LUMSE-24151 format. One record per residue (C-alpha): x negated, y, z. Coordinates in steps of 0.05 Angstrom, whole numbers, padded with zeros to 5 digits, always signed. Layout:
// LUMSE-24151
XYZ...
END
This chain:
// LUMSE-24151
+00962+02188+01408+00966+02132+01459+00968+02058+01441+01027+02015+01464+01024+01976+01528+01022+01911+01488+00962+01936+01447+00926+01956+01511+00939+01889+01543+00912+01854+01482+00850+01897+01482+00838+01879+01555+00843+01805+01539+00796+01811+01479+00745+01852+01519+00744+01796+01571+00730+01744+01517+00798+01711+01521+00812+01725+01447+00771+01746+01386+00761+01817+01361+00796+01838+01298+00731+01870+01274+00662+01866+01304+00609+01917+01282+00541+01889+01298+00469+01913+01296+00487+01986+01306+00449+02042+01338+00501+02078+01379+00495+02153+01386+00518+02160+01459+00553+02226+01468+00552+02221+01543+00479+02206+01557+00447+02232+01493+00415+02164+01481+00410+02127+01416+00417+02055+01437+00429+01986+01408+00499+01958+01416+00555+01922+01382+00626+01949+01378+00688+01905+01381+00753+01932+01354+00825+01909+01364+00878+01942+01321+00864+02016+01321+00824+02015+01386+00754+02001+01410+00759+01943+01458+00686+01934+01477+00617+01964+01470+00569+01910+01491+00497+01886+01484+00475+01868+01414+00488+01795+01397+00526+01778+01460+00591+01765+01424+00605+01732+01356+00679+01717+01362+00716+01760+01312+00762+01753+01254+00713+01796+01215+00640+01812+01230+00603+01868+01195+00529+01883+01206+00509+01956+01205+00436+01935+01196+00408+01983+01247+00444+02045+01221+00471+02098+01268+00543+02097+01292+00577+02161+01314+00648+02178+01334+00688+02210+01278+00675+02285+01269+00725+02336+01293+00737+02406+01265+00764+02449+01322+00790+02507+01279+00806+02506+01205+00853+02538+01155+00866+02483+01105+00895+02535+01059+00825+02562+01044+00811+02498+01007+00872+02514+00964+00891+02441+00969+00953+02408+01000+00938+02368+01063+00933+02299+01030+00882+02323+00979+00843+02359+01032+00843+02297+01075+00814+02255+01018+00753+02300+01015+00736+02309+01089+00751+02238+01110+00699+02212+01061+00649+02261+01094+00663+02234+01164+00713+02285+01190+00770+02245+01222+00808+02299+01260+00822+02374+01251+00858+02429+01289+00895+02467+01234+00919+02538+01242+00968+02546+01184+00977+02620+01194+00964+02633+01120+01026+02592+01102+01064+02622+01161+01050+02693+01137+01083+02676+01071+01139+02629+01093+01149+02641+01168+01167+02582+01212+01184+02542+01149+01110+02547+01130+01090+02514+01195+01145+02462+01186+01116+02446+01117+01046+02441+01147+01070+02391+01199+01111+02350+01150+01058+02349+01095+01004+02325+01144+01046+02274+01182+01022+02202+01177+00957+02220+01142+00895+02178+01162+00865+02245+01180+00887+02265+01250+00918+02334+01239+00934+02374+01301+00973+02436+01282+00971+02503+01318+01029+02552+01325+01006+02615+01289+01005+02676+01333+00983+02723+01278+01044+02733+01235+01027+02787+01219+00958+02794+01249+00968+02869+01260+01042+02889+01269+01056+02960+01248+00996+02963+01201+01018+02910+01152+01078+02868+01133+01076+02795+01114+01132+02747+01099+01154+02740+01172+01147+02766+01243+01131+02719+01300+01142+02734+01374+01160+02693+01435+01222+02658+01406+01185+02632+01345+01126+02609+01387+01171+02571+01435+01205+02536+01377+01139+02513+01346+01105+02495+01412+01163+02448+01427+01143+02405+01367+01098+02346+01388+01052+02357+01329+01037+02428+01351+00979+02427+01400+00972+02500+01419+00973+02573+01401+00930+02590+01341+00878+02645+01343+00904+02707+01378+00881+02760+01329+00920+02820+01357+00866+02835+01409+00892+02906+01415+00962+02881+01432+00934+02833+01485+00890+02885+01518+00943+02939+01517+01000+02895+01539+01046+02896+01478+01112+02861+01492+01103+02817+01431+01034+02791+01451+01055+02780+01523+01112+02736+01497+01066+02698+01451+01012+02684+01503+01063+02667+01556+01096+02617+01510+01028+02583+01503+01015+02584+01578+01084+02557+01593+01075+02500+01543+01011+02478+01577+00978+02475+01509+00915+02508+01482+00908+02582+01467+00856+02598+01414+00820+02664+01411+00796+02714+01360+00751+02758+01403+00715+02794+01348+00672+02850+01376+00698+02844+01447+00646+02855+01502+00643+02872+01576+00708+02891+01609+00749+02881+01546+00723+02810+01537+00738+02795+01610+00809+02823+01602+00820+02780+01540+00802+02717+01578+00845+02740+01637+00905+02741+01590+00897+02666+01580+00855+02658+01517+00804+02602+01522+00762+02597+01458+00730+02639+01403+00701+02627+01334+00690+02701+01316+00617+02702+01334+00577+02762+01309+00507+02749+01338+00468+02705+01385+00478+02755+01442+00553+02755+01427+00554+02679+01430+00517+02676+01497+00561+02730+01529+00624+02692+01509+00596+02626+01533+00577+02656+01599+00646+02687+01605+00676+02618+01600+00702+02614+01529+00695+02551+01489+00649+02569+01431+00669+02546+01361+00606+02555+01320+00632+02562+01249+00604+02543+01183+00635+02600+01143+00581+02648+01169+00516+02610+01158+00471+02671+01164+00484+02672+01239+00464+02599+01251+00388+02608+01259+00394+02659+01315+00451+02622+01349+00409+02558+01351+00349+02596+01379+00393+02625+01433+00424+02558+01452+00355+02526+01458+00337+02576+01512+00393+02551+01558+00378+02502+01615+00431+02455+01586+00481+02454+01529+00551+02462+01555+00609+02416+01538+00643+02481+01517+00603+02486+01453+00641+02460+01392+00640+02470+01317+00690+02489+01264+00693+02507+01190+00746+02561+01192+00748+02573+01117+00716+02531+01062+00734+02541+00988+00746+02478+00946+00681+02478+00906+00638+02485+00969+00679+02434+01006+00666+02383+00951+00594+02400+00936+00566+02415+01006+00618+02390+01054+00657+02417+01113+00636+02400+01184+00582+02354+01158+00549+02412+01122+00550+02455+01185+00519+02399+01227+00463+02390+01177+00449+02465+01178+00445+02464+01254+00397+02405+01252+00355+02440+01199+00350+02500+01244+00321+02457+01300+00380+02431+01341+00373+02357+01358+00421+02313+01320+00448+02282+01385+00468+02351+01411+00496+02372+01344+00539+02310+01339+00563+02319+01410+00590+02388+01391+00632+02355+01336+00655+02295+01376+00660+02292+01451+00659+02367+01462+00711+02377+01409+00755+02322+01438+00750+02354+01507+00769+02421+01478+00829+02393+01441+00852+02352+01501+00846+02287+01462+00820+02235+01510+00828+02182+01457+00776+02214+01410+00703+02235+01411+00668+02176+01443+00647+02105+01425+00677+02072+01486+00728+02019+01503+00799+02047+01501+00783+02101+01450+00811+02104+01380+00765+02070+01331+00748+02130+01288+00675+02119+01270+00622+02144+01222+00560+02106+01200+00497+02146+01183+00432+02119+01156+00391+02177+01185+00396+02229+01239+00349+02276+01201+00403+02292+01150+00473+02266+01162+00508+02233+01105+00568+02188+01118+00554+02118+01092+00618+02088+01119+00679+02118+01154+00727+02078+01197+00795+02106+01216+00836+02071+01268+00792+02010+01260+00798+02006+01185+00743+02019+01134+00768+02078+01095+00708+02106+01058+00640+02082+01034+00584+02121+01001+00622+02187+01004+00685+02161+00970+00752+02137+00995+00766+02064+00981+00838+02081+00963+00875+02146+00949+00920+02177+01001+00993+02180+00984+01028+02248+00984+01077+02260+01039+01133+02272+00990+01148+02339+01024+01173+02390+00974+01120+02444+00965+01142+02517+00972+01138+02555+00907+01160+02621+00875+01134+02665+00931+01110+02725+00891+01171+02770+00893+01143+02819+00842+01161+02846+00774+01110+02856+00719+01063+02915+00729+01036+02968+00682+00968+03004+00680+01003+03065+00708+01016+03027+00772+00940+03024+00783+00925+03098+00772+00908+03137+00834+00947+03201+00839+00950+03257+00891+01017+03289+00910+01039+03311+00841+00976+03351+00826+00961+03352+00751+00894+03386+00752+00849+03404+00810+00807+03373+00864+00816+03337+00930+00778+03311+00989+00796+03240+01007+00783+03190+01062+00759+03124+01035+00735+03055+01056+00659+03046+01059+00628+02977+01064+00646+02905+01049+00655+02865+01113+00641+02916+01167+00677+02977+01142+00670+03050+01160+00706+03114+01142+00678+03158+01088+00699+03223+01055+00689+03244+00983+00709+03301+00937+00743+03280+00873+00768+03315+00810+00840+03307+00787+00855+03309+00712+00923+03297+00681+00948+03275+00749+00896+03220+00756+00838+03218+00806+00772+03213+00769+00732+03158+00802+00665+03183+00828+00602+03145+00808+00590+03084+00851+00663+03077+00871+00719+03028+00854+00792+03021+00872+00828+02974+00920+00902+02964+00908+00953+02927+00951+01027+02910+00937+01076+02876+00984+01095+02809+00952+01144+02778+01001+01207+02817+00984+01215+02848+01053+01205+02920+01031+01201+02957+00965+01148+03009+00981+01103+03032+00925+01036+02998+00918+00980+03027+00961+00913+03048+00931+00848+03074+00959+00776+03089+00940+00725+03036+00956+00651+03050+00966+00597+02998+00976+00623+02949+00925+00590+02984+00867+00625+03001+00802+00666+02940+00786+00664+02923+00712+00735+02897+00706+00783+02872+00759+00790+02817+00811+00860+02799+00835+00883+02752+00889+00948+02732+00924+00906+02696+00976+00886+02754+01022+00879+02744+01097+00925+02748+01132+00988+02777+01103+00972+02751+01034+00999+02808+00994+00976+02819+00923+00907+02852+00924+00868+02878+00864+00799+02909+00861+00771+02945+00800+00760+03010+00762+00800+02999+00699+00876+03005+00709+00887+02964+00646+00844+02907+00671+00875+02911+00741+00945+02905+00712+00924+02847+00667+00895+02807+00726+00955+02822+00771+01006+02802+00719+00970+02736+00706+00980+02719+00780+01052+02742+00780+01066+02696+00720+01031+02636+00751+01061+02641+00820+00996+02665+00852+00922+02649+00856+00861+02688+00834+00842+02720+00768+00786+02760+00735+00797+02809+00678+00747+02849+00637+00754+02891+00574+00826+02871+00564+00815+02796+00571+00824+02745+00627+00755+02717+00643+00780+02665+00692+00843+02645+00728+00859+02594+00782+00934+02583+00790+00959+02571+00861+01034+02563+00854+01046+02532+00923+01060+02592+00968+01012+02632+00924+00953+02597+00957+00952+02522+00942+00942+02485+00877+00973+02424+00845+00908+02405+00810+00865+02345+00829+00810+02367+00877+00753+02360+00828+00789+02399+00774+00808+02454+00822+00737+02458+00848+00711+02465+00777+00760+02521+00762+00744+02556+00827+00669+02550+00815+00676+02579+00745+00716+02637+00773+00665+02650+00827+00607+02647+00777+00642+02693+00727+00658+02743+00782+00585+02764+00778+00601+02795+00711+00648+02842+00747+00614+02854+00814+00541+02858+00836+00542+02813+00897+00496+02829+00955+00496+02775+01010+00511+02765+01065+00569+02815+01067+00585+02836+00996+00601+02767+00970+00658+02736+00931+00689+02708+00995+00697+02779+01022+00751+02792+00970+00798+02748+01011+00786+02785+01076+00779+02857+01054+00850+02875+01078+00842+02847+01149+00873+02905+01187+00861+02872+01255+00786+02884+01247+00754+02950+01266+00747+03005+01213+00790+03024+01153+00828+02973+01112+00882+02979+01060+00947+02941+01070+01015+02942+01037+01035+02998+01085+00975+03044+01072+00905+03060+01093+00897+03034+01164+00848+03043+01222+00836+02978+01260+00808+03015+01320+00864+03066+01332+00920+03022+01303+00943+03080+01259+00962+03089+01186+00919+03146+01160+00934+03194+01104+00876+03189+01056+00885+03262+01034+00845+03312+01074+00854+03372+01028+00869+03388+00956+00869+03446+00908+00907+03453+00843+00877+03490+00785+00894+03506+00713+00882+03452+00662+00810+03455+00636+00800+03470+00563+00765+03404+00553+00820+03363+00586+00834+03324+00523+00760+03307+00515+00757+03285+00588+00818+03241+00577+00785+03205+00521+00723+03190+00563+00756+03184+00632
END
């Protein structure tokens, strides 16, 4: 992070005019993140460092001069919370995309990899992102699993694992603390995890979804210092007033208008307001952008560009305790972005450590892979049959039952419904579908879990994914057991990914053989496959934004959230932290005379 004493001494000499700059950027309009001004200045660079910011035209001594012709110069953009795994790209391929967009530093929580591979997943994240031109700060995942006792992932993290990871220099803090219940109720595991972060002196990221009043205050008192789980403008203001660093995220764009309106009512915009992407799929990352897309949305909703850029530069650097980033000033790292307009940001040039890396939205040279061996063969599952996807009730052949079920897409509620049972199989009511989850990490051999799902409509086929926050077990949604088995088996054969099946055929499939979540494909090819899969998913599901959307498939098993969710251990209640029996009551009857007819049409 810090330059050598020799490099510093050279920068001092150059700033005093005793030697020439390596690179002099002239005729710029500096976006000053301290004062909010846009002012004329030239920037002199020595090695990887800014040596001088001085009046336009006052110096011409440089090995190379480059005129920016009046364009705007900003510090490199910083993403304060991201899961690179949601791009389904390895770190080097991800870096190629976001660097060209102006993002020069990220704070990566690799808890998706960690939930599959344990500490080795974080070790891979560190090794695969080491020496990239993108500054990758890694967080030690605290959510492995996110809800102990309600789900099982590929590992279990507590204090010992956190201490191990926090001792690594590349690890900059504790990743989002999702087990809010454990923090608030003093679970031994969460006390160990948070204390490890406090003892390390590093950051502790929050996940304060739905916390208000006394519970929010208690969460902060435990040592958590940030939150990206904003649910409304009022929620954002309460958390800001409580003292949390806000991480306005791009993955929930429907909240941005009201959050901007709320921020504009404040007497001043705090340095504790930052931005993050959280999760961006590959097609959207390529087509719309990561942080740059979020900044443009904030500007479009009425936030001044100077404030918006400060969120992604100086404020972010302060949050991440990186005094070398976030500002165009002598002594800072020369990570810079050139814009031709502040009405809509589009990176014209990107400099990393004083070197021109990208122009016109493209890297000037590809980024070499780290050479780190990618983890594969992580779906520890045998082939499945249609019978594995048939919902059955306690050995009853014919009769009826009253079942608890999941209602809703993102914000789930409990529901109850009466169902008929024919030939041992639950007859799906109109408007319902099935959700099915199977442990894929080889740590237990429990039977797959299955539940009724209302609020997703009648799915016309099946959607399967091995990328399912946060335990990443195999999840399948559908109505047809045959299609559900077909989609699931395609993923088992390919080492993971996502698949669509309908009427006995695979409509689309994206293979993700690295940990069941990352792809070997070039970014553009992966984006095209993912876009095709997303588009074709509309043949199976009737999407209803903002909650019932394709992205919700990946988060539908998040047991840490309030309400019912299905995991590999059963039907869970995120509020009470209990596994709930879906069966309320049942009644067995004699086989109906028309059972064979019902079988043919069931």
